[in-house]
PDB file with one MODEL, atoms N, CA, C and O in Angstrom:
MODEL        1
ATOM      1  N   MET A   1       2.914 -12.822  14.106  1.00  0.00           N
ATOM      2  CA  MET A   1       3.010 -14.081  13.379  1.00  0.00           C
ATOM      3  C   MET A   1       3.158 -13.772  11.890  1.00  0.00           C
ATOM      4  O   MET A   1       2.672 -12.747  11.412  1.00  0.00           O
ATOM      5  N   ILE A   2       3.811 -14.636  11.182  1.00  0.00           N
ATOM      6  CA  ILE A   2       4.097 -14.460   9.761  1.00  0.00           C
ATOM      7  C   ILE A   2       2.818 -14.423   8.927  1.00  0.00           C
ATOM      8  O   ILE A   2       1.844 -15.112   9.230  1.00  0.00           O
ATOM      9  N   THR A   3       2.835 -13.612   7.878  1.00  0.00           N
ATOM     10  CA  THR A   3       1.707 -13.534   6.948  1.00  0.00           C
ATOM     11  C   THR A   3       2.058 -14.297   5.672  1.00  0.00           C
ATOM     12  O   THR A   3       3.232 -14.562   5.413  1.00  0.00           O
ATOM     13  N   PRO A   4       1.048 -14.653   4.873  1.00  0.00           N
ATOM     14  CA  PRO A   4       1.340 -15.312   3.596  1.00  0.00           C
ATOM     15  C   PRO A   4       2.259 -14.466   2.711  1.00  0.00           C
ATOM     16  O   PRO A   4       3.145 -14.998   2.042  1.00  0.00           O
ATOM     17  N   GLU A   5       2.047 -13.163   2.710  1.00  0.00           N
ATOM     18  CA  GLU A   5       2.863 -12.271   1.891  1.00  0.00           C
ATOM     19  C   GLU A   5       4.320 -12.265   2.345  1.00  0.00           C
ATOM     20  O   GLU A   5       5.235 -12.236   1.522  1.00  0.00           O
ATOM     21  N   GLN A   6       4.527 -12.292   3.657  1.00  0.00           N
ATOM     22  CA  GLN A   6       5.894 -12.336   4.176  1.00  0.00           C
ATOM     23  C   GLN A   6       6.573 -13.653   3.820  1.00  0.00           C
ATOM     24  O   GLN A   6       7.769 -13.682   3.529  1.00  0.00           O
ATOM     25  N   SER A   7       5.819 -14.725   3.844  1.00  0.00           N
ATOM     26  CA  SER A   7       6.385 -16.025   3.479  1.00  0.00           C
ATOM     27  C   SER A   7       6.825 -16.017   2.018  1.00  0.00           C
ATOM     28  O   SER A   7       7.936 -16.441   1.701  1.00  0.00           O
ATOM     29  N   ARG A   8       5.958 -15.536   1.132  1.00  0.00           N
ATOM     30  CA  ARG A   8       6.309 -15.469  -0.293  1.00  0.00           C
ATOM     31  C   ARG A   8       7.511 -14.558  -0.530  1.00  0.00           C
ATOM     32  O   ARG A   8       8.425 -14.902  -1.280  1.00  0.00           O
ATOM     33  N   ALA A   9       7.499 -13.395   0.116  1.00  0.00           N
ATOM     34  CA  ALA A   9       8.595 -12.442  -0.058  1.00  0.00           C
ATOM     35  C   ALA A   9       9.902 -12.996   0.500  1.00  0.00           C
ATOM     36  O   ALA A   9      10.960 -12.826  -0.106  1.00  0.00           O
ATOM     37  N   GLY A  10       9.831 -13.655   1.646  1.00  0.00           N
ATOM     38  CA  GLY A  10      11.024 -14.254   2.233  1.00  0.00           C
ATOM     39  C   GLY A  10      11.618 -15.314   1.328  1.00  0.00           C
ATOM     40  O   GLY A  10      12.833 -15.377   1.146  1.00  0.00           O
ATOM     41  N   ARG A  11      10.759 -16.145   0.762  1.00  0.00           N
ATOM     42  CA  ARG A  11      11.247 -17.165  -0.179  1.00  0.00           C
ATOM     43  C   ARG A  11      11.880 -16.521  -1.393  1.00  0.00           C
ATOM     44  O   ARG A  11      12.903 -16.990  -1.893  1.00  0.00           O
ATOM     45  N   ALA A  12      11.268 -15.436  -1.871  1.00  0.00           N
ATOM     46  CA  ALA A  12      11.810 -14.744  -3.046  1.00  0.00           C
ATOM     47  C   ALA A  12      13.203 -14.186  -2.747  1.00  0.00           C
ATOM     48  O   ALA A  12      14.107 -14.289  -3.577  1.00  0.00           O
ATOM     49  N   LEU A  13      13.372 -13.599  -1.568  1.00  0.00           N
ATOM     50  CA  LEU A  13      14.686 -13.068  -1.199  1.00  0.00           C
ATOM     51  C   LEU A  13      15.738 -14.167  -1.149  1.00  0.00           C
ATOM     52  O   LEU A  13      16.895 -13.958  -1.514  1.00  0.00           O
ATOM     53  N   LEU A  14      15.318 -15.334  -0.693  1.00  0.00           N
ATOM     54  CA  LEU A  14      16.246 -16.466  -0.571  1.00  0.00           C
ATOM     55  C   LEU A  14      16.358 -17.276  -1.857  1.00  0.00           C
ATOM     56  O   LEU A  14      17.250 -18.112  -1.998  1.00  0.00           O
ATOM     57  N   ASP A  15      15.435 -17.017  -2.805  1.00  0.00           N
ATOM     58  CA  ASP A  15      15.372 -17.767  -4.058  1.00  0.00           C
ATOM     59  C   ASP A  15      15.211 -19.260  -3.786  1.00  0.00           C
ATOM     60  O   ASP A  15      15.947 -20.092  -4.319  1.00  0.00           O
ATOM     61  N   ILE A  16      14.222 -19.578  -2.936  1.00  0.00           N
ATOM     62  CA  ILE A  16      13.911 -20.976  -2.638  1.00  0.00           C
ATOM     63  C   ILE A  16      12.457 -21.257  -3.006  1.00  0.00           C
ATOM     64  O   ILE A  16      11.630 -20.346  -3.048  1.00  0.00           O
ATOM     65  N   SER A  17      12.161 -22.502  -3.268  1.00  0.00           N
ATOM     66  CA  SER A  17      10.811 -22.922  -3.644  1.00  0.00           C
ATOM     67  C   SER A  17       9.955 -23.198  -2.413  1.00  0.00           C
ATOM     68  O   SER A  17      10.452 -23.251  -1.288  1.00  0.00           O
ATOM     69  N   GLN A  18       8.667 -23.370  -2.651  1.00  0.00           N
ATOM     70  CA  GLN A  18       7.772 -23.776  -1.568  1.00  0.00           C
ATOM     71  C   GLN A  18       8.207 -25.126  -1.012  1.00  0.00           C
ATOM     72  O   GLN A  18       8.138 -25.357   0.195  1.00  0.00           O
ATOM     73  N   ARG A  19       8.646 -25.997  -1.877  1.00  0.00           N
ATOM     74  CA  ARG A  19       9.127 -27.317  -1.439  1.00  0.00           C
ATOM     75  C   ARG A  19      10.343 -27.165  -0.528  1.00  0.00           C
ATOM     76  O   ARG A  19      10.433 -27.828   0.505  1.00  0.00           O
ATOM     77  N   ASP A  20      11.282 -26.289  -0.909  1.00  0.00           N
ATOM     78  CA  ASP A  20      12.474 -26.057  -0.083  1.00  0.00           C
ATOM     79  C   ASP A  20      12.089 -25.530   1.298  1.00  0.00           C
ATOM     80  O   ASP A  20      12.625 -25.974   2.313  1.00  0.00           O
ATOM     81  N   LEU A  21      11.159 -24.584   1.324  1.00  0.00           N
ATOM     82  CA  LEU A  21      10.727 -24.028   2.602  1.00  0.00           C
ATOM     83  C   LEU A  21      10.022 -25.092   3.436  1.00  0.00           C
ATOM     84  O   LEU A  21      10.263 -25.207   4.637  1.00  0.00           O
ATOM     85  N   ALA A  22       9.157 -25.864   2.800  1.00  0.00           N
ATOM     86  CA  ALA A  22       8.444 -26.919   3.518  1.00  0.00           C
ATOM     87  C   ALA A  22       9.422 -27.923   4.126  1.00  0.00           C
ATOM     88  O   ALA A  22       9.260 -28.334   5.275  1.00  0.00           O
ATOM     89  N   THR A  23      10.428 -28.311   3.361  1.00  0.00           N
ATOM     90  CA  THR A  23      11.430 -29.250   3.859  1.00  0.00           C
ATOM     91  C   THR A  23      12.176 -28.653   5.047  1.00  0.00           C
ATOM     92  O   THR A  23      12.388 -29.327   6.055  1.00  0.00           O
ATOM     93  N   ALA A  24      12.572 -27.392   4.927  1.00  0.00           N
ATOM     94  CA  ALA A  24      13.307 -26.726   6.007  1.00  0.00           C
ATOM     95  C   ALA A  24      12.462 -26.605   7.272  1.00  0.00           C
ATOM     96  O   ALA A  24      12.987 -26.643   8.385  1.00  0.00           O
ATOM     97  N   ALA A  25      11.150 -26.460   7.090  1.00  0.00           N
ATOM     98  CA  ALA A  25      10.242 -26.305   8.232  1.00  0.00           C
ATOM     99  C   ALA A  25       9.666 -27.642   8.699  1.00  0.00           C
ATOM    100  O   ALA A  25       8.867 -27.676   9.635  1.00  0.00           O
ATOM    101  N   ASN A  26      10.063 -28.739   8.057  1.00  0.00           N
ATOM    102  CA  ASN A  26       9.531 -30.077   8.366  1.00  0.00           C
ATOM    103  C   ASN A  26       8.017 -30.136   8.230  1.00  0.00           C
ATOM    104  O   ASN A  26       7.313 -30.676   9.084  1.00  0.00           O
ATOM    105  N   LEU A  27       7.538 -29.564   7.128  1.00  0.00           N
ATOM    106  CA  LEU A  27       6.099 -29.541   6.842  1.00  0.00           C
ATOM    107  C   LEU A  27       5.859 -30.094   5.446  1.00  0.00           C
ATOM    108  O   LEU A  27       6.787 -30.240   4.651  1.00  0.00           O
ATOM    109  N   GLY A  28       4.606 -30.396   5.165  1.00  0.00           N
ATOM    110  CA  GLY A  28       4.250 -30.797   3.818  1.00  0.00           C
ATOM    111  C   GLY A  28       4.221 -29.593   2.891  1.00  0.00           C
ATOM    112  O   GLY A  28       3.891 -28.483   3.306  1.00  0.00           O
ATOM    113  N   GLU A  29       4.569 -29.825   1.635  1.00  0.00           N
ATOM    114  CA  GLU A  29       4.565 -28.731   0.671  1.00  0.00           C
ATOM    115  C   GLU A  29       3.180 -28.095   0.554  1.00  0.00           C
ATOM    116  O   GLU A  29       3.071 -26.882   0.375  1.00  0.00           O
ATOM    117  N   SER A  30       2.123 -28.901   0.652  1.00  0.00           N
ATOM    118  CA  SER A  30       0.766 -28.358   0.544  1.00  0.00           C
ATOM    119  C   SER A  30       0.451 -27.379   1.674  1.00  0.00           C
ATOM    120  O   SER A  30      -0.346 -26.459   1.489  1.00  0.00           O
ATOM    121  N   THR A  31       1.065 -27.566   2.835  1.00  0.00           N
ATOM    122  CA  THR A  31       0.849 -26.637   3.951  1.00  0.00           C
ATOM    123  C   THR A  31       1.368 -25.253   3.587  1.00  0.00           C
ATOM    124  O   THR A  31       0.685 -24.252   3.801  1.00  0.00           O
ATOM    125  N   VAL A  32       2.575 -25.200   3.037  1.00  0.00           N
ATOM    126  CA  VAL A  32       3.163 -23.919   2.628  1.00  0.00           C
ATOM    127  C   VAL A  32       2.371 -23.332   1.459  1.00  0.00           C
ATOM    128  O   VAL A  32       2.035 -22.147   1.473  1.00  0.00           O
ATOM    129  N   ARG A  33       2.076 -24.136   0.466  1.00  0.00           N
ATOM    130  CA  ARG A  33       1.354 -23.672  -0.722  1.00  0.00           C
ATOM    131  C   ARG A  33      -0.010 -23.096  -0.343  1.00  0.00           C
ATOM    132  O   ARG A  33      -0.363 -21.994  -0.763  1.00  0.00           O
ATOM    133  N   ASP A  34      -0.775 -23.850   0.455  1.00  0.00           N
ATOM    134  CA  ASP A  34      -2.112 -23.385   0.836  1.00  0.00           C
ATOM    135  C   ASP A  34      -2.050 -22.136   1.707  1.00  0.00           C
ATOM    136  O   ASP A  34      -2.902 -21.256   1.583  1.00  0.00           O
ATOM    137  N   PHE A  35      -1.059 -22.045   2.581  1.00  0.00           N
ATOM    138  CA  PHE A  35      -0.888 -20.864   3.417  1.00  0.00           C
ATOM    139  C   PHE A  35      -0.591 -19.644   2.552  1.00  0.00           C
ATOM    140  O   PHE A  35      -1.223 -18.598   2.704  1.00  0.00           O
ATOM    141  N   GLU A  36       0.365 -19.781   1.651  1.00  0.00           N
ATOM    142  CA  GLU A  36       0.762 -18.640   0.830  1.00  0.00           C
ATOM    143  C   GLU A  36      -0.339 -18.201  -0.133  1.00  0.00           C
ATOM    144  O   GLU A  36      -0.383 -17.034  -0.523  1.00  0.00           O
ATOM    145  N   LYS A  37      -1.208 -19.097  -0.515  1.00  0.00           N
ATOM    146  CA  LYS A  37      -2.328 -18.746  -1.395  1.00  0.00           C
ATOM    147  C   LYS A  37      -3.557 -18.278  -0.617  1.00  0.00           C
ATOM    148  O   LYS A  37      -4.561 -17.884  -1.211  1.00  0.00           O
ATOM    149  N   GLY A  38      -3.473 -18.323   0.716  1.00  0.00           N
ATOM    150  CA  GLY A  38      -4.589 -17.878   1.542  1.00  0.00           C
ATOM    151  C   GLY A  38      -5.738 -18.865   1.617  1.00  0.00           C
ATOM    152  O   GLY A  38      -6.849 -18.500   2.000  1.00  0.00           O
ATOM    153  N   ARG A  39      -5.482 -20.100   1.259  1.00  0.00           N
ATOM    154  CA  ARG A  39      -6.521 -21.135   1.291  1.00  0.00           C
ATOM    155  C   ARG A  39      -6.842 -21.598   2.701  1.00  0.00           C
ATOM    156  O   ARG A  39      -7.978 -21.965   3.003  1.00  0.00           O
ATOM    157  N   ARG A  40      -5.826 -21.578   3.565  1.00  0.00           N
ATOM    158  CA  ARG A  40      -6.037 -21.973   4.961  1.00  0.00           C
ATOM    159  C   ARG A  40      -4.919 -21.406   5.825  1.00  0.00           C
ATOM    160  O   ARG A  40      -3.838 -21.068   5.345  1.00  0.00           O
ATOM    161  N   THR A  41      -5.215 -21.318   7.094  1.00  0.00           N
ATOM    162  CA  THR A  41      -4.220 -20.857   8.054  1.00  0.00           C
ATOM    163  C   THR A  41      -3.696 -22.073   8.805  1.00  0.00           C
ATOM    164  O   THR A  41      -4.464 -22.771   9.468  1.00  0.00           O
ATOM    165  N   PRO A  42      -2.404 -22.331   8.709  1.00  0.00           N
ATOM    166  CA  PRO A  42      -1.830 -23.475   9.424  1.00  0.00           C
ATOM    167  C   PRO A  42      -1.925 -23.290  10.939  1.00  0.00           C
ATOM    168  O   PRO A  42      -2.207 -22.197  11.429  1.00  0.00           O
ATOM    169  N   SER A  43      -1.688 -24.357  11.653  1.00  0.00           N
ATOM    170  CA  SER A  43      -1.662 -24.278  13.112  1.00  0.00           C
ATOM    171  C   SER A  43      -0.569 -23.311  13.557  1.00  0.00           C
ATOM    172  O   SER A  43       0.339 -22.987  12.792  1.00  0.00           O
ATOM    173  N   VAL A  44      -0.668 -22.863  14.786  1.00  0.00           N
ATOM    174  CA  VAL A  44       0.335 -21.947  15.341  1.00  0.00           C
ATOM    175  C   VAL A  44       1.722 -22.579  15.266  1.00  0.00           C
ATOM    176  O   VAL A  44       2.693 -21.897  14.935  1.00  0.00           O
ATOM    177  N   ASN A  45       1.826 -23.861  15.565  1.00  0.00           N
ATOM    178  CA  ASN A  45       3.128 -24.548  15.502  1.00  0.00           C
ATOM    179  C   ASN A  45       3.689 -24.572  14.085  1.00  0.00           C
ATOM    180  O   ASN A  45       4.891 -24.390  13.891  1.00  0.00           O
ATOM    181  N   ASN A  46       2.828 -24.795  13.092  1.00  0.00           N
ATOM    182  CA  ASN A  46       3.289 -24.824  11.707  1.00  0.00           C
ATOM    183  C   ASN A  46       3.705 -23.430  11.231  1.00  0.00           C
ATOM    184  O   ASN A  46       4.688 -23.287  10.504  1.00  0.00           O
ATOM    185  N   LEU A  47       2.955 -22.408  11.642  1.00  0.00           N
ATOM    186  CA  LEU A  47       3.339 -21.032  11.306  1.00  0.00           C
ATOM    187  C   LEU A  47       4.692 -20.695  11.917  1.00  0.00           C
ATOM    188  O   LEU A  47       5.536 -20.067  11.278  1.00  0.00           O
ATOM    189  N   ALA A  48       4.887 -21.115  13.154  1.00  0.00           N
ATOM    190  CA  ALA A  48       6.167 -20.867  13.833  1.00  0.00           C
ATOM    191  C   ALA A  48       7.299 -21.588  13.108  1.00  0.00           C
ATOM    192  O   ALA A  48       8.409 -21.062  13.025  1.00  0.00           O
ATOM    193  N   ALA A  49       7.037 -22.779  12.587  1.00  0.00           N
ATOM    194  CA  ALA A  49       8.068 -23.535  11.863  1.00  0.00           C
ATOM    195  C   ALA A  49       8.437 -22.837  10.555  1.00  0.00           C
ATOM    196  O   ALA A  49       9.613 -22.789  10.194  1.00  0.00           O
ATOM    197  N   ILE A  50       7.460 -22.301   9.850  1.00  0.00           N
ATOM    198  CA  ILE A  50       7.726 -21.560   8.616  1.00  0.00           C
ATOM    199  C   ILE A  50       8.568 -20.329   8.933  1.00  0.00           C
ATOM    200  O   ILE A  50       9.574 -20.058   8.277  1.00  0.00           O
ATOM    201  N   GLU A  51       8.139 -19.599   9.944  1.00  0.00           N
ATOM    202  CA  GLU A  51       8.854 -18.391  10.358  1.00  0.00           C
ATOM    203  C   GLU A  51      10.296 -18.721  10.767  1.00  0.00           C
ATOM    204  O   GLU A  51      11.232 -18.032  10.360  1.00  0.00           O
ATOM    205  N   ALA A  52      10.465 -19.757  11.558  1.00  0.00           N
ATOM    206  CA  ALA A  52      11.809 -20.141  12.024  1.00  0.00           C
ATOM    207  C   ALA A  52      12.703 -20.551  10.855  1.00  0.00           C
ATOM    208  O   ALA A  52      13.884 -20.205  10.830  1.00  0.00           O
ATOM    209  N   ALA A  53      12.154 -21.281   9.895  1.00  0.00           N
ATOM    210  CA  ALA A  53      12.950 -21.721   8.751  1.00  0.00           C
ATOM    211  C   ALA A  53      13.452 -20.530   7.947  1.00  0.00           C
ATOM    212  O   ALA A  53      14.586 -20.542   7.469  1.00  0.00           O
ATOM    213  N   LEU A  54      12.631 -19.513   7.795  1.00  0.00           N
ATOM    214  CA  LEU A  54      13.053 -18.313   7.075  1.00  0.00           C
ATOM    215  C   LEU A  54      14.078 -17.520   7.891  1.00  0.00           C
ATOM    216  O   LEU A  54      15.080 -17.049   7.353  1.00  0.00           O
ATOM    217  N   LYS A  55      13.820 -17.380   9.180  1.00  0.00           N
ATOM    218  CA  LYS A  55      14.723 -16.615  10.040  1.00  0.00           C
ATOM    219  C   LYS A  55      16.103 -17.262  10.117  1.00  0.00           C
ATOM    220  O   LYS A  55      17.113 -16.559  10.158  1.00  0.00           O
ATOM    221  N   GLU A  56      16.155 -18.591  10.137  1.00  0.00           N
ATOM    222  CA  GLU A  56      17.437 -19.297  10.191  1.00  0.00           C
ATOM    223  C   GLU A  56      18.296 -19.003   8.967  1.00  0.00           C
ATOM    224  O   GLU A  56      19.518 -19.146   9.011  1.00  0.00           O
ATOM    225  N   ARG A  57      17.659 -18.594   7.884  1.00  0.00           N
ATOM    226  CA  ARG A  57      18.373 -18.296   6.642  1.00  0.00           C
ATOM    227  C   ARG A  57      18.598 -16.806   6.449  1.00  0.00           C
ATOM    228  O   ARG A  57      19.055 -16.378   5.390  1.00  0.00           O
ATOM    229  N   GLY A  58      18.278 -16.007   7.478  1.00  0.00           N
ATOM    230  CA  GLY A  58      18.586 -14.582   7.423  1.00  0.00           C
ATOM    231  C   GLY A  58      17.443 -13.649   7.104  1.00  0.00           C
ATOM    232  O   GLY A  58      17.658 -12.448   6.942  1.00  0.00           O
ATOM    233  N   VAL A  59      16.221 -14.174   7.009  1.00  0.00           N
ATOM    234  CA  VAL A  59      15.072 -13.317   6.738  1.00  0.00           C
ATOM    235  C   VAL A  59      14.570 -12.729   8.053  1.00  0.00           C
ATOM    236  O   VAL A  59      14.356 -13.447   9.030  1.00  0.00           O
ATOM    237  N   VAL A  60      14.389 -11.424   8.059  1.00  0.00           N
ATOM    238  CA  VAL A  60      13.849 -10.717   9.219  1.00  0.00           C
ATOM    239  C   VAL A  60      12.430 -10.282   8.871  1.00  0.00           C
ATOM    240  O   VAL A  60      12.208  -9.650   7.838  1.00  0.00           O
ATOM    241  N   LEU A  61      11.480 -10.615   9.721  1.00  0.00           N
ATOM    242  CA  LEU A  61      10.102 -10.184   9.517  1.00  0.00           C
ATOM    243  C   LEU A  61       9.923  -8.798  10.115  1.00  0.00           C
ATOM    244  O   LEU A  61      10.277  -8.558  11.270  1.00  0.00           O
ATOM    245  N   ILE A  62       9.375  -7.893   9.325  1.00  0.00           N
ATOM    246  CA  ILE A  62       9.137  -6.531   9.775  1.00  0.00           C
ATOM    247  C   ILE A  62       7.650  -6.407  10.073  1.00  0.00           C
ATOM    248  O   ILE A  62       6.826  -6.626   9.185  1.00  0.00           O
ATOM    249  N   PRO A  63       7.288  -6.060  11.309  1.00  0.00           N
ATOM    250  CA  PRO A  63       5.869  -5.950  11.647  1.00  0.00           C
ATOM    251  C   PRO A  63       5.232  -4.749  10.950  1.00  0.00           C
ATOM    252  O   PRO A  63       5.916  -3.843  10.474  1.00  0.00           O
ATOM    253  N   GLN A  64       3.920  -4.771  10.907  1.00  0.00           N
ATOM    254  CA  GLN A  64       3.202  -3.643  10.325  1.00  0.00           C
ATOM    255  C   GLN A  64       3.553  -2.397  11.131  1.00  0.00           C
ATOM    256  O   GLN A  64       3.425  -2.375  12.356  1.00  0.00           O
ATOM    257  N   ASN A  65       3.990  -1.380  10.434  1.00  0.00           N
ATOM    258  CA  ASN A  65       4.411  -0.159  11.113  1.00  0.00           C
ATOM    259  C   ASN A  65       3.922   1.070  10.356  1.00  0.00           C
ATOM    260  O   ASN A  65       4.655   2.047  10.200  1.00  0.00           O
ATOM    261  N   GLY A  66       2.702   1.015   9.897  1.00  0.00           N
ATOM    262  CA  GLY A  66       2.143   2.104   9.131  1.00  0.00           C
ATOM    263  C   GLY A  66       2.207   1.850   7.641  1.00  0.00           C
ATOM    264  O   GLY A  66       1.353   2.322   6.891  1.00  0.00           O
ATOM    265  N   GLY A  67       3.213   1.108   7.207  1.00  0.00           N
ATOM    266  CA  GLY A  67       3.363   0.814   5.791  1.00  0.00           C
ATOM    267  C   GLY A  67       3.037  -0.622   5.451  1.00  0.00           C
ATOM    268  O   GLY A  67       3.150  -1.023   4.292  1.00  0.00           O
ATOM    269  N   GLY A  68       2.638  -1.400   6.428  1.00  0.00           N
ATOM    270  CA  GLY A  68       2.339  -2.804   6.209  1.00  0.00           C
ATOM    271  C   GLY A  68       3.505  -3.685   6.593  1.00  0.00           C
ATOM    272  O   GLY A  68       4.636  -3.208   6.688  1.00  0.00           O
ATOM    273  N   PRO A  69       3.249  -4.974   6.818  1.00  0.00           N
ATOM    274  CA  PRO A  69       4.311  -5.899   7.187  1.00  0.00           C
ATOM    275  C   PRO A  69       5.252  -6.126   6.011  1.00  0.00           C
ATOM    276  O   PRO A  69       4.873  -5.959   4.852  1.00  0.00           O
ATOM    277  N   GLY A  70       6.481  -6.509   6.329  1.00  0.00           N
ATOM    278  CA  GLY A  70       7.455  -6.749   5.269  1.00  0.00           C
ATOM    279  C   GLY A  70       8.525  -7.718   5.701  1.00  0.00           C
ATOM    280  O   GLY A  70       8.418  -8.360   6.746  1.00  0.00           O
ATOM    281  N   VAL A  71       9.555  -7.820   4.891  1.00  0.00           N
ATOM    282  CA  VAL A  71      10.688  -8.695   5.183  1.00  0.00           C
ATOM    283  C   VAL A  71      11.974  -7.998   4.771  1.00  0.00           C
ATOM    284  O   VAL A  71      11.967  -7.075   3.956  1.00  0.00           O
ATOM    285  N   ARG A  72      13.048  -8.446   5.335  1.00  0.00           N
ATOM    286  CA  ARG A  72      14.379  -7.947   4.987  1.00  0.00           C
ATOM    287  C   ARG A  72      15.322  -9.129   5.091  1.00  0.00           C
ATOM    288  O   ARG A  72      15.139 -10.008   5.933  1.00  0.00           O
ATOM    289  N   LEU A  73      16.323  -9.148   4.240  1.00  0.00           N
ATOM    290  CA  LEU A  73      17.350 -10.182   4.289  1.00  0.00           C
ATOM    291  C   LEU A  73      18.582  -9.580   4.926  1.00  0.00           C
ATOM    292  O   LEU A  73      19.123  -8.587   4.440  1.00  0.00           O
ATOM    293  N   ILE A  74      19.022 -10.182   6.012  1.00  0.00           N
ATOM    294  CA  ILE A  74      20.223  -9.712   6.694  1.00  0.00           C
ATOM    295  C   ILE A  74      21.428 -10.115   5.860  1.00  0.00           C
ATOM    296  O   ILE A  74      21.554 -11.268   5.447  1.00  0.00           O
ATOM    297  N   SER A  75      22.309  -9.160   5.617  1.00  0.00           N
ATOM    298  CA  SER A  75      23.523  -9.489   4.881  1.00  0.00           C
ATOM    299  C   SER A  75      24.441 -10.295   5.781  1.00  0.00           C
ATOM    300  O   SER A  75      24.471 -10.067   6.991  1.00  0.00           O
ATOM    301  N   PRO A  76      25.181 -11.220   5.224  1.00  0.00           N
ATOM    302  CA  PRO A  76      26.093 -12.035   6.044  1.00  0.00           C
ATOM    303  C   PRO A  76      27.043 -11.188   6.865  1.00  0.00           C
ATOM    304  O   PRO A  76      27.381 -11.564   7.987  1.00  0.00           O
ATOM    305  N   SER A  77      27.481 -10.059   6.340  1.00  0.00           N
ATOM    306  CA  SER A  77      28.430  -9.220   7.075  1.00  0.00           C
ATOM    307  C   SER A  77      27.795  -8.602   8.313  1.00  0.00           C
ATOM    308  O   SER A  77      28.504  -8.275   9.264  1.00  0.00           O
ATOM    309  N   ALA A  78      26.475  -8.434   8.321  1.00  0.00           N
ATOM    310  CA  ALA A  78      25.778  -7.853   9.468  1.00  0.00           C
ATOM    311  C   ALA A  78      25.752  -8.814  10.647  1.00  0.00           C
ATOM    312  O   ALA A  78      25.623  -8.379  11.792  1.00  0.00           O
ATOM    313  N   THR A  79      25.872 -10.109  10.390  1.00  0.00           N
ATOM    314  CA  THR A  79      25.815 -11.094  11.454  1.00  0.00           C
ATOM    315  C   THR A  79      27.199 -11.506  11.941  1.00  0.00           C
ATOM    316  O   THR A  79      27.329 -12.195  12.952  1.00  0.00           O
ATOM    317  N   GLU A  80      28.223 -11.082  11.221  1.00  0.00           N
ATOM    318  CA  GLU A  80      29.592 -11.420  11.627  1.00  0.00           C
ATOM    319  C   GLU A  80      30.088 -10.398  12.609  1.00  0.00           C
ATOM    320  O   GLU A  80      29.694  -9.232  12.568  1.00  0.00           O
ATOM    321  N   GLY A  81      30.937 -10.827  13.473  1.00  0.00           N
ATOM    322  CA  GLY A  81      31.456  -9.808  14.219  1.00  0.00           C
ATOM    323  C   GLY A  81      31.984  -9.857  15.507  1.00  0.00           C
ATOM    324  O   GLY A  81      32.414  -8.833  16.038  1.00  0.00           O
TER     325      GLY A  81
ENDMDL
END
């Protein structure tokens, strides 16, 4: 499941605001803001919506693999083909 750090990093890669992500995930902006600040953990459905909204825009979540969880932005050319 997505971490607050991955959400922030994914937004940074996409250059979108918390409001933009919340709109894309059909959530309130406070849900994204509080999640990313570690104030609360959203429901599983809300976490899945945040993750899906980022993935739809090309963000790949990298699981913890010894170096910690991360994100990557898929280049448009990688998805063409």
